[in-house]
N, C-alpha and C positions, 0 to 999 in steps of 0.2 A: 693537211697543213701546207699552206702556201708560203711564198717568199716573204710576204708581209709579216707572217707569224715568226719569222726568223731574223727580223731586224735586230741589230746589236745595241744601238744607243737608246737609252731612255731619255725622257724629256730633260731631266736634271743634268745628265751628262752632256746632252747637246747644248744646253744653256751655258755650260762652262767652256766649251770649246768654240762655239759659234763666233764669238768676237775675234778669234784668231784665224778664221778662214778668209782667204783672199777672194774677193769677188762678191758682188751683190747684184740686185736687180737692175741697178743703174749702169753696171759694167757693160761695155760694148761686147757683143758676141755672146757666147753661151756660158761664159765662165761663172756667172752668178745666178743662173736660172733657178737652181734648186740645190743649194750647198749641202743640205742634210742628205739628200738622196745621193749626191756625189760621194760623200764620206761613207755612207752605207754601202755604196757600190764597191768602193775600194776595200772596205772591211769584208765584204762578201767574197771578193777575189782572194784576199789573204786567208780567210777562214776556210774556204773550200779548196784552194789550190787549183782552181779551174783556169783555163786560158781565158783571155779577155773576150774572145768570140762567143763564149758560153754564158756571158753575163745576161741575166734575164732582162727582157725588154722593159720591165717595171722601172729599172734604173736609167733608162734612156738608151740611145744607140751606143753600142759597145765601143765603137771607134771614137765617138765624141768624148766619152768618159775616159777612154785610154789616152787620147791626145791631151786632155786637161791634166790627167795624172802625170804624163811624161814631161809636161812643161814644169 
C-alpha cells in the first residue's frame, strides 16, 4: 500500500472545496501548480503527525509545500 492509496479527499469532496483554494495555474510562482496535492499534503501531515521533512516526494518538495502552508 503506497501513499496514493491513502489519499484523503474523494473527487466529490475536492469539487466542493476547490473553488475556495487560493491560487491556480495562472498564479505566478508555485502557489497554484497542483492545489489538490497541496491540500492532500497538508492533510497527510495532520493525519500522520510527521514533521514536514518527512513529507513523501509525491506531494512535492517538502519545503515548498511548507512555505505555501505557512503563508
